[in-house]
C-alpha positions as a Markdown table, in Angstrom:
| # | Residue | x | y | z |
|---|---|---|---|---|
| 1 | Met | 6.0 | -0.2 | 34.9 |
| 2 | Gln | 9.0 | -0.3 | 32.7 |
| 3 | Ser | 7.4 | -2.6 | 30.1 |
| 4 | Gln | 4.6 | -0.1 | 29.6 |
| 5 | Tyr | 7.2 | 2.6 | 28.6 |
| 6 | Cys | 9.0 | 0.2 | 26.4 |
| 7 | Ala | 5.7 | -0.7 | 24.6 |
| 8 | Leu | 4.9 | 3.0 | 24.2 |
| 9 | Leu | 8.3 | 3.8 | 22.8 |
| 10 | Ser | 8.0 | 0.8 | 20.5 |
| 11 | Met | 4.7 | 2.0 | 19.2 |
| 12 | Val | 6.0 | 5.6 | 18.6 |
| 13 | Phe | 9.1 | 4.2 | 16.8 |
| 14 | Met | 6.9 | 2.0 | 14.5 |
| 15 | Met | 4.6 | 5.0 | 13.7 |
| 16 | Ile | 7.5 | 7.2 | 12.8 |
| 17 | Phe | 9.1 | 4.5 | 10.7 |
| 18 | Ile | 5.8 | 3.9 | 8.8 |
| 19 | Ala | 5.4 | 7.7 | 8.2 |
| 20 | Ile | 8.9 | 8.0 | 6.9 |
| 21 | Phe | 8.6 | 4.9 | 4.7 |
| 22 | Asp | 5.3 | 6.1 | 3.3 |
| 23 | Gly | 6.7 | 9.5 | 2.5 |
| 24 | Ile | 9.7 | 8.0 | 0.6 |
| 25 | His | 7.4 | 5.6 | -1.2 |
| 26 | Gln | 5.1 | 8.4 | -2.3 |
| 27 | Arg | 8.0 | 10.6 | -3.6 |
| 28 | Lys | 9.4 | 7.7 | -5.6 |
| 29 | Lys | 6.0 | 6.9 | -7.0 |
| 30 | His | 5.5 | 10.5 | -8.1 |
| 31 | Tyr | 9.0 | 10.6 | -9.6 |
| 32 | Arg | 8.4 | 7.5 | -11.6 |
| 33 | Gln | 5.0 | 8.7 | -12.9 |
| 34 | Ser | 6.4 | 12.1 | -14.0 |
| 35 | Trp | 9.5 | 10.4 | -15.5 |
| 36 | Ala | 7.2 | 8.1 | -17.6 |
| 37 | Leu | 5.0 | 10.9 | -18.7 |
| 38 | Thr | 8.0 | 12.8 | -20.2 |
| 39 | Leu | 9.0 | 9.8 | -22.2 |
| 40 | Leu | 5.6 | 9.3 | -23.8 |
| 41 | Ser | 4.1 | 11.3 | -26.6 |
| 42 | Gln | 0.6 | 12.7 | -26.4 |
| 43 | Gln | -0.6 | 10.0 | -28.7 |
| 44 | Asp | 0.8 | 7.3 | -26.4 |
| 45 | Leu | -0.8 | 9.0 | -23.4 |
| 46 | Asp | -4.1 | 9.0 | -25.2 |
| 47 | Arg | -3.8 | 5.3 | -26.0 |
| 48 | Leu | -3.0 | 4.5 | -22.4 |
| 49 | Met | -6.0 | 6.5 | -21.1 |
| 50 | Met | -8.3 | 4.7 | -23.5 |
| 51 | Ile | -6.9 | 1.3 | -22.3 |
| 52 | Met | -7.3 | 2.4 | -18.6 |
| 53 | Ser | -10.9 | 3.6 | -19.2 |
| 54 | Ala | -11.8 | 0.3 | -21.0 |
| 55 | Cys | -10.4 | -1.7 | -18.1 |
| 56 | Gln | -12.4 | 0.3 | -15.5 |
| 57 | Glu | -15.6 | -0.2 | -17.4 |
| 58 | Glu | -15.5 | -4.0 | -17.1 |
């Protein structure tokens, strides 16, 4: 009976850890993207968008 509770607590702990890790990762990703956009001019952004669209067409 005890091992079932330990397994349940382990699963809950892993799910919480993944949720926290994912939230931190998403915030850092958003911060990096917004930081990069402020460093680039509109012309640079247009060039990047053209490159990205060309890569997706292939």
